A tleap script that builds the chain and sets N, CA, C and O, in Angstrom:
source leaprc.protein.ff14SB
mol = sequence {
  NMET ARG THR GLU LEU THR THR ASP LEU GLU
  THR CYS ARG GLN LEU ARG ARG VAL VAL PHE
  ILE GLU GLU GLN GLY VAL SER GLU ALA GLU
  GLU TRP ASP GLY ARG ASP GLY GLU ALA LEU
  HIE VAL LEU GLY TRP ILE GLY ASP ARG PRO
  VAL GLY THR ALA ARG MET LEU ILE ASP GLY
  GLU ALA GLY LYS ILE GLY ARG VAL CYS VAL
  LEU PRO ALA ALA ARG GLY THR GLY ALA GLY
  ALA ALA ILE MET ARG GLU ALA LEU ASP ILE
  LEU ARG ALA ARG GLY VAL LYS LYS ALA LYS
  LEU ALA SER GLN LYS SER ALA ILE GLY PHE
  TYR GLU LYS LEU GLY PHE THR ALA TYR GLY
  PRO GLU PHE LEU ASP ALA ASN ILE PRO HIE
  ARG ASP MET VAL LEU GLU LEU GLY PRO SER
  ALA ALA CASP
}
set mol.1.N position { 90.367 118.181 91.967 }
set mol.1.CA position { 90.517 116.945 92.727 }
set mol.1.C position { 89.671 117.045 93.982 }
set mol.1.O position { 89.758 118.018 94.731 }
set mol.2.N position { 88.862 116.041 94.201 }
set mol.2.CA position { 88.013 115.978 95.384 }
set mol.2.C position { 88.297 114.653 96.086 }
set mol.2.O position { 88.452 113.621 95.433 }
set mol.3.N position { 88.364 114.683 97.394 }
set mol.3.CA position { 88.549 113.460 98.181 }
set mol.3.C position { 87.457 113.378 99.224 }
set mol.3.O position { 86.918 114.393 99.664 }
set mol.4.N position { 87.136 112.149 99.616 }
set mol.4.CA position { 86.077 111.977 100.609 }
set mol.4.C position { 86.250 110.660 101.347 }
set mol.4.O position { 86.771 109.683 100.810 }
set mol.5.N position { 85.796 110.664 102.595 }
set mol.5.CA position { 85.614 109.429 103.338 }
set mol.5.C position { 84.394 108.758 102.720 }
set mol.5.O position { 83.363 109.406 102.538 }
set mol.6.N position { 84.492 107.484 102.397 }
set mol.6.CA position { 83.403 106.839 101.667 }
set mol.6.C position { 83.031 105.485 102.254 }
set mol.6.O position { 83.833 104.831 102.921 }
set mol.7.N position { 81.804 105.088 101.991 }
set mol.7.CA position { 81.362 103.721 102.291 }
set mol.7.C position { 81.168 102.942 100.988 }
set mol.7.O position { 80.676 101.814 101.002 }
set mol.8.N position { 81.554 103.548 99.866 }
set mol.8.CA position { 81.402 102.914 98.549 }
set mol.8.C position { 82.562 101.945 98.308 }
set mol.8.O position { 83.490 102.231 97.552 }
set mol.9.N position { 82.479 100.787 98.977 }
set mol.9.CA position { 83.565 99.807 98.876 }
set mol.9.C position { 83.679 99.232 97.475 }
set mol.9.O position { 84.777 98.877 97.046 }
set mol.10.N position { 82.578 99.132 96.758 }
set mol.10.CA position { 82.624 98.560 95.410 }
set mol.10.C position { 83.512 99.396 94.490 }
set mol.10.O position { 84.322 98.845 93.744 }
set mol.11.N position { 83.368 100.719 94.537 }
set mol.11.CA position { 84.212 101.577 93.702 }
set mol.11.C position { 85.672 101.473 94.130 }
set mol.11.O position { 86.560 101.400 93.281 }
set mol.12.N position { 85.928 101.466 95.430 }
set mol.12.CA position { 87.306 101.311 95.919 }
set mol.12.C position { 87.898 99.993 95.433 }
set mol.12.O position { 89.045 99.949 94.986 }
set mol.13.N position { 87.128 98.936 95.520 }
set mol.13.CA position { 87.617 97.621 95.087 }
set mol.13.C position { 87.847 97.575 93.575 }
set mol.13.O position { 88.781 96.917 93.118 }
set mol.14.N position { 87.018 98.256 92.801 }
set mol.14.CA position { 87.238 98.300 91.349 }
set mol.14.C position { 88.560 98.975 91.024 }
set mol.14.O position { 89.304 98.502 90.164 }
set mol.15.N position { 88.859 100.075 91.704 }
set mol.15.CA position { 90.129 100.770 91.492 }
set mol.15.C position { 91.307 99.877 91.875 }
set mol.15.O position { 92.290 99.790 91.139 }
set mol.16.N position { 91.207 99.224 93.013 }
set mol.16.CA position { 92.279 98.328 93.456 }
set mol.16.C position { 92.451 97.157 92.505 }
set mol.16.O position { 93.577 96.717 92.273 }
set mol.17.N position { 91.358 96.642 91.948 }
set mol.17.CA position { 91.452 95.545 90.976 }
set mol.17.C position { 92.292 95.986 89.773 }
set mol.17.O position { 93.191 95.266 89.338 }
set mol.18.N position { 91.991 97.180 89.240 }
set mol.18.CA position { 92.718 97.677 88.064 }
set mol.18.C position { 94.206 97.818 88.376 }
set mol.18.O position { 95.047 97.338 87.616 }
set mol.19.N position { 94.534 98.476 89.492 }
set mol.19.CA position { 95.934 98.789 89.794 }
set mol.19.C position { 96.694 97.572 90.323 }
set mol.19.O position { 97.749 97.224 89.793 }
set mol.20.N position { 96.174 96.935 91.346 }
set mol.20.CA position { 96.953 95.879 91.994 }
set mol.20.C position { 96.855 94.534 91.274 }
set mol.20.O position { 97.876 93.886 91.042 }
set mol.21.N position { 95.657 94.113 90.922 }
set mol.21.CA position { 95.488 92.783 90.330 }
set mol.21.C position { 95.845 92.797 88.842 }
set mol.21.O position { 96.650 91.982 88.390 }
set mol.22.N position { 95.254 93.712 88.088 }
set mol.22.CA position { 95.487 93.718 86.643 }
set mol.22.C position { 96.848 94.303 86.270 }
set mol.22.O position { 97.570 93.713 85.466 }
set mol.23.N position { 97.210 95.455 86.843 }
set mol.23.CA position { 98.461 96.118 86.461 }
set mol.23.C position { 99.683 95.480 87.117 }
set mol.23.O position { 100.687 95.233 86.450 }
set mol.24.N position { 99.601 95.211 88.434 }
set mol.24.CA position { 100.778 94.765 89.174 }
set mol.24.C position { 100.834 93.258 89.400 }
set mol.24.O position { 101.842 92.751 89.892 }
set mol.25.N position { 99.785 92.542 89.056 }
set mol.25.CA position { 99.812 91.091 89.157 }
set mol.25.C position { 99.651 90.530 90.560 }
set mol.25.O position { 100.040 89.390 90.814 }
set mol.26.N position { 99.086 91.307 91.474 }
set mol.26.CA position { 98.814 90.810 92.832 }
set mol.26.C position { 97.660 89.808 92.734 }
set mol.26.O position { 96.689 90.039 92.015 }
set mol.27.N position { 97.775 88.711 93.454 }
set mol.27.CA position { 96.709 87.709 93.410 }
set mol.27.C position { 95.458 88.218 94.119 }
set mol.27.O position { 95.538 89.046 95.026 }
set mol.28.N position { 94.317 87.717 93.699 }
set mol.28.CA position { 93.064 88.091 94.363 }
set mol.28.C position { 93.095 87.695 95.835 }
set mol.28.O position { 92.605 88.436 96.687 }
set mol.29.N position { 93.662 86.541 96.136 }
set mol.29.CA position { 93.724 86.075 97.529 }
set mol.29.C position { 94.504 87.054 98.407 }
set mol.29.O position { 94.148 87.265 99.566 }
set mol.30.N position { 95.559 87.650 97.863 }
set mol.30.CA position { 96.347 88.613 98.643 }
set mol.30.C position { 95.636 89.962 98.734 }
set mol.30.O position { 95.665 90.613 99.779 }
set mol.31.N position { 95.003 90.375 97.650 }
set mol.31.CA position { 94.351 91.692 97.646 }
set mol.31.C position { 93.099 91.703 98.514 }
set mol.31.O position { 92.880 92.654 99.264 }
set mol.32.N position { 92.286 90.679 98.427 }
set mol.32.CA position { 91.021 90.648 99.177 }
set mol.32.C position { 91.253 89.898 100.485 }
set mol.32.O position { 90.935 88.715 100.603 }
set mol.33.N position { 91.813 90.607 101.466 }
set mol.33.CA position { 92.239 90.004 102.725 }
set mol.33.C position { 91.147 89.938 103.782 }
set mol.33.O position { 91.408 89.495 104.901 }
set mol.34.N position { 89.931 90.366 103.457 }
set mol.34.CA position { 88.832 90.289 104.407 }
set mol.34.C position { 88.764 91.424 105.409 }
set mol.34.O position { 87.936 91.382 106.320 }
set mol.35.N position { 89.606 92.437 105.273 }
set mol.35.CA position { 89.639 93.516 106.264 }
set mol.35.C position { 88.953 94.801 105.801 }
set mol.35.O position { 88.903 95.777 106.549 }
set mol.36.N position { 88.430 94.811 104.584 }
set mol.36.CA position { 87.800 96.038 104.081 }
set mol.36.C position { 86.629 96.490 104.948 }
set mol.36.O position { 86.424 97.689 105.132 }
set mol.37.N position { 85.867 95.551 105.477 }
set mol.37.CA position { 84.699 95.897 106.282 }
set mol.37.C position { 85.021 96.606 107.581 }
set mol.37.O position { 84.187 97.347 108.100 }
set mol.38.N position { 86.217 96.395 108.119 }
set mol.38.CA position { 86.611 97.044 109.373 }
set mol.38.C position { 87.422 98.320 109.139 }
set mol.38.O position { 87.796 99.000 110.094 }
set mol.39.N position { 87.691 98.641 107.889 }
set mol.39.CA position { 88.538 99.780 107.548 }
set mol.39.C position { 87.711 101.009 107.184 }
set mol.39.O position { 86.528 100.915 106.858 }
set mol.40.N position { 88.368 102.160 107.250 }
set mol.40.CA position { 87.843 103.408 106.699 }
set mol.40.C position { 88.453 103.550 105.308 }
set mol.40.O position { 89.586 103.124 105.081 }
set mol.41.N position { 87.714 104.141 104.385 }
set mol.41.CA position { 88.171 104.243 102.999 }
set mol.41.C position { 88.062 105.670 102.496 }
set mol.41.O position { 87.079 106.363 102.759 }
set mol.42.N position { 89.088 106.104 101.766 }
set mol.42.CA position { 89.103 107.400 101.094 }
set mol.42.C position { 88.983 107.134 99.599 }
set mol.42.O position { 89.592 106.210 99.061 }
set mol.43.N position { 88.200 107.952 98.959 }
set mol.43.CA position { 88.029 107.869 97.514 }
set mol.43.C position { 88.396 109.230 96.935 }
set mol.43.O position { 87.959 110.263 97.441 }
set mol.44.N position { 89.202 109.229 95.869 }
set mol.44.CA position { 89.602 110.465 95.200 }
set mol.44.C position { 88.951 110.557 93.830 }
set mol.44.O position { 88.853 109.564 93.109 }
set mol.45.N position { 88.512 111.748 93.480 }
set mol.45.CA position { 87.789 111.998 92.228 }
set mol.45.C position { 88.443 113.123 91.448 }
set mol.45.O position { 88.907 114.106 92.026 }
set mol.46.N position { 88.477 112.973 90.142 }
set mol.46.CA position { 88.768 114.085 89.239 }
set mol.46.C position { 87.499 114.254 88.418 }
set mol.46.O position { 87.135 113.387 87.623 }
set mol.47.N position { 86.842 115.369 88.620 }
set mol.47.CA position { 85.529 115.565 88.015 }
set mol.47.C position { 84.564 114.539 88.574 }
set mol.47.O position { 84.440 114.395 89.790 }
set mol.48.N position { 83.881 113.827 87.694 }
set mol.48.CA position { 82.927 112.808 88.147 }
set mol.48.C position { 83.503 111.395 88.053 }
set mol.48.O position { 82.763 110.413 88.094 }
set mol.49.N position { 84.823 111.300 87.928 }
set mol.49.CA position { 85.470 110.006 87.745 }
set mol.49.C position { 86.315 109.629 88.961 }
set mol.49.O position { 87.221 110.377 89.329 }
set mol.50.N position { 86.038 108.482 89.595 }
set mol.50.CA position { 86.901 108.034 90.692 }
set mol.50.C position { 88.257 107.611 90.131 }
set mol.50.O position { 88.330 106.867 89.153 }
set mol.51.N position { 89.339 108.098 90.766 }
set mol.51.CA position { 90.674 107.824 90.228 }
set mol.51.C position { 91.623 107.171 91.217 }
set mol.51.O position { 92.688 106.700 90.818 }
set mol.52.N position { 91.269 107.130 92.494 }
set mol.52.CA position { 92.178 106.541 93.471 }
set mol.52.C position { 91.510 106.304 94.796 }
set mol.52.O position { 90.425 106.814 95.075 }
set mol.53.N position { 92.189 105.510 95.616 }
set mol.53.CA position { 91.636 105.153 96.919 }
set mol.53.C position { 92.759 104.808 97.894 }
set mol.53.O position { 93.909 104.605 97.505 }
set mol.54.N position { 92.394 104.750 99.157 }
set mol.54.CA position { 93.264 104.257 100.232 }
set mol.54.C position { 92.358 103.757 101.341 }
set mol.54.O position { 91.211 104.186 101.465 }
set mol.55.N position { 92.885 102.845 102.146 }
set mol.55.CA position { 92.110 102.400 103.303 }
set mol.55.C position { 92.952 102.562 104.563 }
set mol.55.O position { 94.182 102.554 104.526 }
set mol.56.N position { 92.238 102.709 105.683 }
set mol.56.CA position { 92.894 102.911 106.967 }
set mol.56.C position { 92.336 101.941 107.992 }
set mol.56.O position { 91.123 101.796 108.142 }
set mol.57.N position { 93.235 101.290 108.687 }
set mol.57.CA position { 92.879 100.420 109.808 }
set mol.57.C position { 93.422 101.075 111.068 }
set mol.57.O position { 94.614 101.374 111.150 }
set mol.58.N position { 92.557 101.297 112.046 }
set mol.58.CA position { 92.959 101.991 113.267 }
set mol.58.C position { 93.031 100.996 114.414 }
set mol.58.O position { 92.123 100.193 114.627 }
set mol.59.N position { 94.150 101.073 115.155 }
set mol.59.CA position { 94.360 100.253 116.337 }
set mol.59.C position { 94.856 101.176 117.442 }
set mol.59.O position { 96.056 101.426 117.560 }
set mol.60.N position { 93.932 101.681 118.248 }
set mol.60.CA position { 94.294 102.610 119.313 }
set mol.60.C position { 94.819 103.913 118.732 }
set mol.60.O position { 94.135 104.574 117.950 }
set mol.61.N position { 96.052 104.283 119.121 }
set mol.61.CA position { 96.644 105.529 118.653 }
set mol.61.C position { 97.479 105.349 117.392 }
set mol.61.O position { 98.180 106.273 116.980 }
set mol.62.N position { 97.413 104.173 116.774 }
set mol.62.CA position { 98.155 103.917 115.535 }
set mol.62.C position { 97.171 103.631 114.406 }
set mol.62.O position { 96.149 102.973 114.604 }
set mol.63.N position { 97.491 104.129 113.243 }
set mol.63.CA position { 96.677 103.875 112.066 }
set mol.63.C position { 97.548 103.348 110.946 }
set mol.63.O position { 98.636 103.867 110.698 }
set mol.64.N position { 97.069 102.319 110.270 }
set mol.64.CA position { 97.808 101.771 109.138 }
set mol.64.C position { 97.075 102.140 107.862 }
set mol.64.O position { 95.911 101.789 107.669 }
set mol.65.N position { 97.779 102.856 106.996 }
set mol.65.CA position { 97.239 103.221 105.696 }
set mol.65.C position { 97.716 102.169 104.701 }
set mol.65.O position { 98.891 101.803 104.683 }
set mol.66.N position { 96.808 101.695 103.889 }
set mol.66.CA position { 97.184 100.686 102.905 }
set mol.66.C position { 96.296 100.755 101.686 }
set mol.66.O position { 95.367 101.557 101.598 }
set mol.67.N position { 96.622 99.871 100.738 }
set mol.67.CA position { 95.835 99.757 99.502 }
set mol.67.C position { 95.700 101.120 98.807 }
set mol.67.O position { 94.660 101.443 98.234 }
set mol.68.N position { 96.785 101.908 98.874 }
set mol.68.CA position { 96.804 103.223 98.235 }
set mol.68.C position { 97.051 103.030 96.743 }
set mol.68.O position { 98.060 102.445 96.349 }
set mol.69.N position { 96.142 103.515 95.924 }
set mol.69.CA position { 96.340 103.375 94.481 }
set mol.69.C position { 95.700 104.518 93.727 }
set mol.69.O position { 94.728 105.123 94.180 }
set mol.70.N position { 96.269 104.802 92.561 }
set mol.70.CA position { 95.755 105.813 91.638 }
set mol.70.C position { 95.794 105.194 90.243 }
set mol.70.O position { 96.785 104.572 89.860 }
set mol.71.N position { 94.720 105.368 89.494 }
set mol.71.CA position { 94.688 104.849 88.127 }
set mol.71.C position { 95.832 105.441 87.304 }
set mol.71.O position { 96.203 106.596 87.510 }
set mol.72.N position { 96.389 104.670 86.381 }
set mol.72.CA position { 97.528 105.170 85.585 }
set mol.72.C position { 97.279 106.522 84.932 }
set mol.72.O position { 98.178 107.364 84.926 }
set mol.73.N position { 96.102 106.759 84.386 }
set mol.73.CA position { 95.815 108.016 83.685 }
set mol.73.C position { 95.807 109.221 84.619 }
set mol.73.O position { 95.939 110.354 84.157 }
set mol.74.N position { 95.655 109.000 85.931 }
set mol.74.CA position { 95.587 110.102 86.892 }
set mol.74.C position { 96.887 110.298 87.662 }
set mol.74.O position { 96.969 111.187 88.510 }
set mol.75.N position { 97.897 109.492 87.385 }
set mol.75.CA position { 99.180 109.651 88.077 }
set mol.75.C position { 99.857 110.936 87.616 }
set mol.75.O position { 99.780 111.315 86.447 }
set mol.76.N position { 100.516 111.592 88.553 }
set mol.76.CA position { 101.181 112.848 88.238 }
set mol.76.C position { 100.276 114.059 88.345 }
set mol.76.O position { 100.711 115.177 88.070 }
set mol.77.N position { 99.031 113.864 88.738 }
set mol.77.CA position { 98.074 114.972 88.854 }
set mol.77.C position { 97.971 115.525 90.276 }
set mol.77.O position { 97.303 116.533 90.502 }
set mol.78.N position { 98.625 114.872 91.227 }
set mol.78.CA position { 98.472 115.242 92.638 }
set mol.78.C position { 97.388 114.444 93.327 }
set mol.78.O position { 97.126 114.651 94.511 }
set mol.79.N position { 96.746 113.526 92.598 }
set mol.79.CA position { 95.656 112.738 93.184 }
set mol.79.C position { 96.145 111.902 94.367 }
set mol.79.O position { 95.484 111.857 95.405 }
set mol.80.N position { 97.279 111.249 94.224 }
set mol.80.CA position { 97.791 110.406 95.304 }
set mol.80.C position { 98.072 111.205 96.563 }
set mol.80.O position { 97.723 110.772 97.662 }
set mol.81.N position { 98.696 112.364 96.419 }
set mol.81.CA position { 98.994 113.207 97.580 }
set mol.81.C position { 97.706 113.700 98.231 }
set mol.81.O position { 97.614 113.750 99.458 }
set mol.82.N position { 96.709 114.063 97.424 }
set mol.82.CA position { 95.435 114.527 97.974 }
set mol.82.C position { 94.745 113.415 98.758 }
set mol.82.O position { 94.197 113.662 99.832 }
set mol.83.N position { 94.768 112.207 98.233 }
set mol.83.CA position { 94.164 111.060 98.924 }
set mol.83.C position { 94.901 110.808 100.238 }
set mol.83.O position { 94.267 110.551 101.262 }
set mol.84.N position { 96.216 110.879 100.219 }
set mol.84.CA position { 96.983 110.662 101.445 }
set mol.84.C position { 96.735 111.762 102.476 }
set mol.84.O position { 96.606 111.470 103.664 }
set mol.85.N position { 96.666 113.011 102.046 }
set mol.85.CA position { 96.382 114.102 102.999 }
set mol.85.C position { 95.020 113.906 103.644 }
set mol.85.O position { 94.865 114.126 104.845 }
set mol.86.N position { 94.030 113.496 102.856 }
set mol.86.CA position { 92.692 113.216 103.402 }
set mol.86.C position { 92.763 112.079 104.419 }
set mol.86.O position { 92.175 112.169 105.497 }
set mol.87.N position { 93.479 111.014 104.077 }
set mol.87.CA position { 93.612 109.876 104.996 }
set mol.87.C position { 94.271 110.309 106.297 }
set mol.87.O position { 93.823 109.917 107.374 }
set mol.88.N position { 95.316 111.103 106.217 }
set mol.88.CA position { 96.015 111.562 107.422 }
set mol.88.C position { 95.116 112.455 108.262 }
set mol.88.O position { 95.127 112.354 109.489 }
set mol.89.N position { 94.338 113.327 107.630 }
set mol.89.CA position { 93.406 114.180 108.378 }
set mol.89.C position { 92.331 113.349 109.075 }
set mol.89.O position { 91.948 113.653 110.205 }
set mol.90.N position { 91.848 112.315 108.416 }
set mol.90.CA position { 90.848 111.427 109.026 }
set mol.90.C position { 91.450 110.720 110.235 }
set mol.90.O position { 90.794 110.605 111.270 }
set mol.91.N position { 92.672 110.251 110.120 }
set mol.91.CA position { 93.327 109.590 111.256 }
set mol.91.C position { 93.508 110.566 112.413 }
set mol.91.O position { 93.221 110.226 113.561 }
set mol.92.N position { 93.981 111.775 112.121 }
set mol.92.CA position { 94.161 112.781 113.183 }
set mol.92.C position { 92.838 113.056 113.892 }
set mol.92.O position { 92.793 113.145 115.119 }
set mol.93.N position { 91.764 113.191 113.117 }
set mol.93.CA position { 90.450 113.505 113.688 }
set mol.93.C position { 89.950 112.395 114.605 }
set mol.93.O position { 89.086 112.629 115.451 }
set mol.94.N position { 90.484 111.201 114.443 }
set mol.94.CA position { 90.105 110.059 115.280 }
set mol.94.C position { 91.114 109.783 116.388 }
set mol.94.O position { 91.080 108.723 117.013 }
set mol.95.N position { 92.003 110.726 116.628 }
set mol.95.CA position { 92.937 110.624 117.740 }
set mol.95.C position { 94.163 109.769 117.476 }
set mol.95.O position { 94.886 109.421 118.410 }
set mol.96.N position { 94.407 109.428 116.232 }
set mol.96.CA position { 95.578 108.619 115.902 }
set mol.96.C position { 96.828 109.488 116.002 }
set mol.96.O position { 96.841 110.624 115.527 }
set mol.97.N position { 97.874 108.952 116.622 }
set mol.97.CA position { 99.116 109.700 116.838 }
set mol.97.C position { 100.224 109.291 115.872 }
set mol.97.O position { 101.163 110.054 115.645 }
set mol.98.N position { 100.120 108.089 115.302 }
set mol.98.CA position { 101.170 107.583 114.435 }
set mol.98.C position { 100.538 106.874 113.245 }
set mol.98.O position { 99.698 105.990 113.409 }
set mol.99.N position { 100.954 107.274 112.035 }
set mol.99.CA position { 100.496 106.611 110.815 }
set mol.99.C position { 101.612 105.710 110.306 }
set mol.99.O position { 102.778 106.104 110.261 }
set mol.100.N position { 101.236 104.500 109.925 }
set mol.100.CA position { 102.192 103.538 109.394 }
set mol.100.C position { 101.718 103.085 108.020 }
set mol.100.O position { 100.533 103.172 107.702 }
set mol.101.N position { 102.637 102.609 107.225 }
set mol.101.CA position { 102.299 101.991 105.952 }
set mol.101.C position { 103.467 101.142 105.490 }
set mol.101.O position { 104.594 101.289 105.961 }
set mol.102.N position { 103.172 100.254 104.561 }
set mol.102.CA position { 104.204 99.461 103.896 }
set mol.102.C position { 104.246 99.955 102.456 }
set mol.102.O position { 103.319 99.715 101.682 }
set mol.103.N position { 105.316 100.639 102.105 }
set mol.103.CA position { 105.425 101.245 100.779 }
set mol.103.C position { 106.118 100.309 99.803 }
set mol.103.O position { 107.113 99.664 100.132 }
set mol.104.N position { 105.573 100.251 98.601 }
set mol.104.CA position { 106.340 99.623 97.540 }
set mol.104.C position { 107.628 100.425 97.402 }
set mol.104.O position { 107.620 101.651 97.514 }
set mol.105.N position { 108.728 99.733 97.159 }
set mol.105.CA position { 110.036 100.388 97.094 }
set mol.105.C position { 110.007 101.553 96.110 }
set mol.105.O position { 110.611 102.594 96.367 }
set mol.106.N position { 109.318 101.388 94.996 }
set mol.106.CA position { 109.267 102.437 93.976 }
set mol.106.C position { 108.508 103.681 94.432 }
set mol.106.O position { 108.635 104.735 93.809 }
set mol.107.N position { 107.720 103.584 95.506 }
set mol.107.CA position { 106.909 104.720 95.972 }
set mol.107.C position { 107.464 105.381 97.229 }
set mol.107.O position { 106.844 106.302 97.760 }
set mol.108.N position { 108.619 104.929 97.716 }
set mol.108.CA position { 109.161 105.486 98.966 }
set mol.108.C position { 109.330 106.999 98.871 }
set mol.108.O position { 108.977 107.710 99.812 }
set mol.109.N position { 109.855 107.503 97.774 }
set mol.109.CA position { 110.047 108.949 97.616 }
set mol.109.C position { 108.740 109.724 97.706 }
set mol.109.O position { 108.698 110.815 98.275 }
set mol.110.N position { 107.678 109.164 97.148 }
set mol.110.CA position { 106.352 109.789 97.233 }
set mol.110.C position { 105.953 109.970 98.694 }
set mol.110.O position { 105.529 111.056 99.090 }
set mol.111.N position { 106.085 108.913 99.499 }
set mol.111.CA position { 105.684 108.999 100.898 }
set mol.111.C position { 106.637 109.864 101.721 }
set mol.111.O position { 106.212 110.520 102.672 }
set mol.112.N position { 107.914 109.871 101.363 }
set mol.112.CA position { 108.860 110.747 102.068 }
set mol.112.C position { 108.468 112.217 101.886 }
set mol.112.O position { 108.612 113.010 102.817 }
set mol.113.N position { 107.979 112.586 100.708 }
set mol.113.CA position { 107.539 113.967 100.478 }
set mol.113.C position { 106.362 114.339 101.371 }
set mol.113.O position { 106.137 115.518 101.644 }
set mol.114.N position { 105.611 113.338 101.827 }
set mol.114.CA position { 104.488 113.563 102.734 }
set mol.114.C position { 104.915 113.521 104.204 }
set mol.114.O position { 104.088 113.691 105.099 }
set mol.115.N position { 106.213 113.292 104.448 }
set mol.115.CA position { 106.740 113.302 105.806 }
set mol.115.C position { 107.023 111.944 106.404 }
set mol.115.O position { 107.515 111.874 107.530 }
set mol.116.N position { 106.735 110.860 105.704 }
set mol.116.CA position { 106.992 109.520 106.221 }
set mol.116.C position { 108.488 109.208 106.191 }
set mol.116.O position { 109.228 109.731 105.359 }
set mol.117.N position { 108.917 108.346 107.115 }
set mol.117.CA position { 110.297 107.885 107.193 }
set mol.117.C position { 110.309 106.364 107.087 }
set mol.117.O position { 109.554 105.674 107.773 }
set mol.118.N position { 111.180 105.853 106.215 }
set mol.118.CA position { 111.327 104.397 106.065 }
set mol.118.C position { 112.150 103.840 107.219 }
set mol.118.O position { 113.063 104.494 107.721 }
set mol.119.N position { 111.811 102.622 107.630 }
set mol.119.CA position { 112.594 101.943 108.667 }
set mol.119.C position { 112.552 100.441 108.408 }
set mol.119.O position { 111.680 99.939 107.697 }
set mol.120.N position { 113.505 99.742 108.995 }
set mol.120.CA position { 113.538 98.288 108.888 }
set mol.120.C position { 114.009 97.824 107.518 }
set mol.120.O position { 114.250 98.626 106.616 }
set mol.121.N position { 114.134 96.516 107.390 }
set mol.121.CA position { 114.652 95.946 106.145 }
set mol.121.C position { 113.601 95.918 105.032 }
set mol.121.O position { 112.398 95.997 105.282 }
set mol.122.N position { 114.086 95.807 103.826 }
set mol.122.CA position { 113.202 95.596 102.680 }
set mol.122.C position { 112.603 94.199 102.784 }
set mol.122.O position { 113.269 93.269 103.238 }
set mol.123.N position { 111.347 94.048 102.365 }
set mol.123.CA position { 110.687 92.741 102.385 }
set mol.123.C position { 109.772 92.624 101.175 }
set mol.123.O position { 109.423 93.624 100.547 }
set mol.124.N position { 109.390 91.399 100.858 }
set mol.124.CA position { 108.473 91.166 99.744 }
set mol.124.C position { 107.053 91.051 100.269 }
set mol.124.O position { 106.793 90.344 101.243 }
set mol.125.N position { 106.143 91.749 99.617 }
set mol.125.CA position { 104.711 91.616 99.861 }
set mol.125.C position { 104.083 91.466 98.484 }
set mol.125.O position { 104.250 92.346 97.639 }
set mol.126.N position { 103.372 90.384 98.238 }
set mol.126.CA position { 102.809 90.081 96.920 }
set mol.126.C position { 103.915 90.066 95.852 }
set mol.126.O position { 103.706 90.467 94.707 }
set mol.127.N position { 105.090 89.591 96.265 }
set mol.127.CA position { 106.265 89.521 95.384 }
set mol.127.C position { 106.756 90.883 94.903 }
set mol.127.O position { 107.435 90.971 93.880 }
set mol.128.N position { 106.417 91.943 95.634 }
set mol.128.CA position { 106.854 93.305 95.305 }
set mol.128.C position { 107.689 93.812 96.483 }
set mol.128.O position { 107.244 93.725 97.628 }
set mol.129.N position { 108.906 94.346 96.223 }
set mol.129.CA position { 109.730 94.871 97.325 }
set mol.129.C position { 109.035 96.041 98.035 }
set mol.129.O position { 108.516 96.954 97.393 }
set mol.130.N position { 109.037 95.992 99.366 }
set mol.130.CA position { 108.414 97.012 100.215 }
set mol.130.C position { 109.366 97.408 101.338 }
set mol.130.O position { 110.323 96.695 101.641 }
set mol.131.N position { 109.085 98.564 101.954 }
set mol.131.CA position { 109.703 98.977 103.216 }
set mol.131.C position { 108.597 99.544 104.098 }
set mol.131.O position { 107.666 100.182 103.607 }
set mol.132.N position { 108.707 99.311 105.389 }
set mol.132.CA position { 107.792 99.934 106.339 }
set mol.132.C position { 108.141 101.409 106.468 }
set mol.132.O position { 109.303 101.802 106.368 }
set mol.133.N position { 107.104 102.219 106.695 }
set mol.133.CA position { 107.291 103.658 106.874 }
set mol.133.C position { 106.386 104.136 108.005 }
set mol.133.O position { 105.369 103.514 108.313 }
set mol.134.N position { 106.779 105.266 108.623 }
set mol.134.CA position { 106.016 105.798 109.744 }
set mol.134.C position { 106.010 107.318 109.685 }
set mol.134.O position { 106.939 107.942 109.172 }
set mol.135.N position { 104.935 107.903 110.227 }
set mol.135.CA position { 104.804 109.349 110.349 }
set mol.135.C position { 104.148 109.660 111.688 }
set mol.135.O position { 103.044 109.191 111.964 }
set mol.136.N position { 104.818 110.445 112.516 }
set mol.136.CA position { 104.205 110.914 113.754 }
set mol.136.C position { 103.247 112.030 113.386 }
set mol.136.O position { 103.623 112.979 112.699 }
set mol.137.N position { 102.005 111.915 113.846 }
set mol.137.CA position { 100.968 112.880 113.461 }
set mol.137.C position { 100.835 113.984 114.494 }
set mol.137.O position { 100.612 113.724 115.676 }
set mol.138.N position { 100.971 115.199 114.040 }
set mol.138.CA position { 100.669 116.353 114.867 }
set mol.138.C position { 99.247 116.763 114.568 }
set mol.138.O position { 98.524 116.029 113.895 }
set mol.139.N position { 98.830 117.913 115.047 }
set mol.139.CA position { 97.471 118.381 114.745 }
set mol.139.C position { 97.321 118.653 113.254 }
set mol.139.O position { 98.301 118.930 112.562 }
set mol.140.N position { 96.095 118.571 112.772 }
set mol.140.CA position { 95.833 118.852 111.354 }
set mol.140.C position { 95.981 120.328 111.097 }
set mol.140.O position { 95.999 121.131 112.030 }
set mol.141.N position { 96.085 120.688 109.835 }
set mol.141.CA position { 96.206 122.104 109.447 }
set mol.141.C position { 94.980 122.894 109.899 }
set mol.141.O position { 95.065 124.102 110.120 }
set mol.142.N position { 93.838 122.213 110.037 }
set mol.142.CA position { 92.597 122.886 110.454 }
set mol.142.C position { 92.558 123.151 111.955 }
set mol.142.O position { 91.752 123.961 112.413 }
set mol.143.N position { 93.427 122.470 112.741 }
set mol.143.CA position { 93.408 122.634 114.196 }
set mol.143.C position { 94.045 123.933 114.634 }
set mol.143.O position { 94.107 124.218 115.830 }
savepdb mol mol.pdb
quit
């Protein structure tokens, strides 16, 4: 598994199309919110095949991770955790102190294993139940 900060938005968008639009039924209008150009993007690879992505929007000392997805065939391989660790390291390197995300209810346990804590009420986003989650960022393992 290899992860990288990328400017290859087309590949990231192709992955998101498969997972969010085709698999989960999210509308194109909701998925393509116009913020990709201002975001940082992580791309995850198994061999020479891109299998997952995430994007990060930074606002001062807070970073919002979103659009986290892994192709169905690569789920259970550790790809999602590797992509998230890369995203968190990128945020730390940019001085971000707090990472936030809106987790699909079915993925809360995945993010809890990475140290995130759910807060606030459940809400619908793209007709999918979500909860907000947060992680206070300490120094990276490399620091």
